[in-house]
C-alpha positions in Angstrom: -23.1 3.5 12.5 -23.8 1.7 9.4 -21.2 2.6 7.1 -23.6 1.5 4.6 -25.0 4.5 4.5 -22.6 6.2 3.6 -21.7 8.9 0.1 -18.7 8.3 -1.4 -16.2 10.7 -3.6 -14.0 9.2 -5.9 -11.5 9.8 -8.6 -10.4 6.3 -9.1 -11.3 4.1 -12.4 -10.2 1.8 -11.3 -10.3 -0.1 -8.1 -7.1 -1.0 -7.8 -3.7 1.8 -9.3 -5.0 3.4 -12.9 -4.9 6.4 -13.4 -6.6 9.7 -11.8 -10.5 10.6 -13.6 -10.6 13.9 -15.2 -13.3 14.8 -12.2 -14.8 13.3 -9.3 -17.8 11.2 -9.5 -20.1 11.9 -6.5 -22.1 8.4 -5.7 -25.0 8.9 -5.7 -24.8 11.8 -7.7 -25.3 15.3 -6.6 -25.3 14.7 -2.6 -23.0 16.9 -1.7 -25.0 20.0 -3.0 -27.1 22.3 -1.2 -26.0 20.8 2.5 -24.5 23.3 5.0 -21.5 21.2 6.5 -19.5 17.8 5.0 -17.2 15.6 7.2 -14.7 14.1 4.7 -12.5 11.3 4.7 -9.2 10.8 2.9 -7.1 7.5 2.8 -3.6 7.7 2.5 -1.3 5.5 0.3 -1.3 1.5 -1.0 -4.8 1.6 -0.3 -7.4 -0.3 -3.0 -10.4 1.0 -3.0 -11.8 -2.3 -0.5 -9.0 -1.7 2.1 -10.0 2.1 2.1 -13.6 1.5 2.8 -12.6 -0.7 5.3 -10.6 1.8 7.0 -13.6 3.5 7.2 -15.5 1.7 8.3 -13.7 0.2 11.1 -13.1 4.4 12.2 -16.5 5.4 11.4 -17.2 3.0 14.1 -14.6 4.0 16.5 -16.2 7.9 16.2 -19.8 6.9 16.4 -18.6 5.4 20.3 -16.7 8.3 21.4 -20.5 10.2 21.4 -21.5 9.8 24.3 -25.1 10.1 23.8 -25.4 6.9 21.5 -26.5 8.6 19.0 -25.9 8.0 15.4 -24.0 10.2 13.3 -26.2 12.1 10.4 -25.5 10.1 8.0 -25.5 12.8 5.0 -22.9 14.6 6.8 -20.0 11.8 5.8 -18.2 10.6 3.1 -15.5 8.4 2.2 -13.1 10.0 -0.3 -11.4 7.6 -3.0 -8.0 8.2 -4.9 -5.8 5.9 -6.6 -3.0 6.5 -4.7 -2.2 3.2 -5.2 0.1 1.0 -8.2 -2.0 -2.7 -9.0 2.6 -4.4 -8.5 0.6 -7.1 -6.7 3.5 -8.2 -3.1 5.7 -5.2 -3.9 3.3 -2.2 -4.8 4.9 -0.6 -2.3 8.2 0.2 -4.4 5.3 2.8 -6.8 5.6 5.2 -3.6 8.0 8.3 -5.5 5.4 7.6 -8.3 1.8 8.0 -6.6 3.0 11.5 -5.5 1.7 12.8 -8.7 -1.1 11.2 -8.3 -1.5 12.4 -5.4 -1.3 16.1 -7.2 -3.4 15.3 -9.7 -6.2 14.1 -7.1 -6.1 18.0 -5.0 -6.5 19.7 -8.5 -9.4 17.6 -9.5 -10.5 17.6 -5.8 -9.8 21.5 -5.6 -12.0 21.7 -8.8 -14.9 20.1 -7.4 -14.8 22.6 -4.1 -14.9 25.2 -6.4 -18.0 24.6 -7.0 -19.8 23.2 -4.0 -22.5 25.6 -2.7 -23.7 25.3 1.1 -28.3 25.7 0.5 -29.0 28.6 -1.3 -25.8 29.4 -1.6 -24.5 30.0 1.4 -21.3 28.7 2.7 -20.6 25.3 3.5 -17.9 24.0 5.8 -15.9 21.5 5.1 -13.7 19.3 7.6 -11.8 16.6 6.5 -9.8 13.7 8.2 -6.5 12.4 6.5 -3.8 10.4 6.8 -0.3 9.6 5.7 -0.5 10.6 1.9 -4.0 11.4 1.4 -2.3 14.5 4.0 -0.3 16.0 0.9 -3.5 15.4 -0.8 -5.2 16.8 1.4 -2.5 20.2 1.7 -1.8 20.3 -2.4 -5.8 20.3 -2.9 -5.7 23.8 -0.3 -2.8 24.8 -2.3 -4.8 25.1 -5.2 -7.6 27.2 -3.1 -5.3 29.4 -1.7 -5.1 32.5 -4.3 -9.3 32.5 -4.2 -10.0 31.2 -0.9 -11.9 34.0 0.6 -14.4 34.5 -2.2 -15.7 30.6 -2.3 -18.8 29.4 -0.5 -16.5 26.1 1.0 -15.1 27.3 4.5 -12.5 24.7 5.9 -13.3 23.8 9.6 -12.3 20.7 11.0 -8.8 19.2 9.6 -7.1 16.6 11.0 -4.2 14.6 9.8 -2.8 11.4 10.9 0.7 9.6 9.7 1.2 13.0 7.4 3.5 11.7 4.3 4.4 15.3 3.5 7.8 17.3 4.5 7.9 19.5 7.1 10.2 22.1 5.6 7.8 22.0 2.9 5.2 24.2 4.9 8.2 26.5 5.8 8.5 30.5 4.3 8.7 30.5 0.1 8.5 26.5 0.5 5.3 24.4 -1.9 3.0 24.5 0.9 3.6 27.8 3.1 0.2 29.2 4.2 -1.6 25.8 3.9 -1.6 25.1 7.9 -3.4 28.6 8.5 -6.4 28.0 6.2 -8.8 25.3 8.5 -10.4 27.3 11.5 -9.6 24.3 13.7 -6.1 22.4 12.2 -5.0 18.7 14.4 -2.1 17.1 13.8 -1.6 13.0 15.1 1.7 12.2 15.2 4.2 9.4 16.2 8.1 8.9 16.3 7.1 4.7 16.6 5.7 4.9 12.7 8.3 3.1 11.1 7.2 4.1 8.2 8.0 7.6 8.3 11.0 7.1 9.7 12.7 4.6 7.0 10.8 4.5 4.3 9.0 7.7 4.2 13.6 9.3 3.8 14.1 7.5 0.9 10.4 7.7 -1.0 11.0 11.7 -0.2 14.5 11.6 -2.3 13.5 9.2 -4.9 11.4 11.4 -6.0 13.3 14.7 -6.3 11.6 16.0 -2.7 14.4 16.6 -0.6 17.5 15.0 0.6 16.6 12.4 3.6 13.4 14.6 4.4 11.6 14.5 7.6 7.7 13.5 8.1 5.2 16.5 9.1 3.7 13.2 10.7 6.9 11.9 13.1 7.6 14.8 15.1 4.4 16.9 14.2 4.7 20.3 12.7 7.4 23.0 13.0 6.7 25.1 16.5 5.3 28.1 14.8 2.8 26.2 12.8 -0.8 26.3 14.3 -3.3 24.7 15.7 -3.0 21.6 17.8 -0.5 18.7 17.7 -1.1 16.0 19.7 1.7 12.8 19.9 0.0 9.0 20.0 3.5 7.7 19.7 2.4 4.3 20.4 0.8 4.1 16.6 2.8 3.0 13.7 1.7 4.4 10.2 -1.0 1.4 9.2 -2.8 1.2 12.9 -3.9 5.2 12.5 -8.0 4.2 11.0 -7.8 1.6 14.3 -6.9 3.0 17.1 -9.6 4.0 19.1 -7.0 6.7 20.3 -7.3 8.9 17.3 -11.2 8.9 16.5 -11.5 10.1 20.4 -9.4 12.7 19.8 -10.7 13.9 16.2 -14.4 13.5 17.4 -13.7 16.3 20.5 -12.6 18.6 17.8 -15.6 17.8 15.4 -18.3 18.3 18.0 -21.1 16.1 16.4 -22.1 15.7 20.2 -21.5 15.6 24.0 -18.0 13.1 23.8 -17.2 10.3 26.1 -15.4 12.3 30.1 -12.4 9.7 29.3 -10.2 9.0 26.5 -10.6 5.1 26.1 -7.3 3.1 26.3 -3.7 4.1 24.3 -3.6 0.7 23.2 -2.5 -0.3 19.9 -5.7 -1.0 17.5 -6.7 -4.3 17.2 -8.6 -5.3 13.7 -7.6 -7.1 10.7 -6.5 -4.8 7.4 -9.9 -5.6 5.3 -8.6 -7.8 2.0 -12.0 -7.7 0.3 -14.7 -5.4 -1.1 -17.6 -4.2 1.3 -20.9 -4.7 1.1 -20.9 -0.4 0.4 -22.8 1.0 -2.7 -21.1 1.2 -6.1 -18.9 4.3 -7.1 -20.4 6.1 -10.9 -18.9 4.5 -12.9 -17.4 6.8 -15.7 -17.3 6.7 -19.1 -14.9 7.5 -21.0 -14.3 10.4 -24.2 
């Protein structure tokens, strides 16, 4: 699968850092409307545009390899979502995490508004599958939260949702809490979590506490959801936080749930991913430029 054929959705204005755009931009315009199904990849915290594109390309390659028939995935089915979950602070950008939660929530509001207007062929329903990682899982769950009151009336139906290394406090899913019922919206839910995730072990509780969201909470992506939560919970304890997009096992587990074709009979070796984190822009289609008022 050639990543250059993928489409993009974005609420970014700048390639690195910057505010949330006033609305979702499509690249190319209007490719989403009229499709019966869409699979969206949603990156996490501290990923610039170029780094996110690189992660998506690696994951897309592993996803393709997971299907045993060797046939190409339908390009029009796949979309890369970009949001400004990073601050352009150079080597100390990681300290911006408490402030990026607002950007995650704002990005979710823009995405929810976009999905409200989405229709399938001839106005029919459209199945939306999403693979999200890290703070991108917060974007996704906040999007579902925005849509819950009218979800049954929308043309969009959440099909397969995969949460990888979810940087979301697990107690937010408790009864009466902010993200209650969001895990119940997808038809099929897969949560990949790791006790070997050092970011969620050490940095996440500090960042959430600094953001005023609890006192040293536990992340959903460390031990998985509470026992009562729906869906499938698969531990991948050999993976650290930044390794999910590059691990063959995560693509394999996702491919099995997406059911886009025959999947390999056996999972690949569960070893640490071997790839270089992308640091430069990949040769893909440019995002539409937002022209401010």
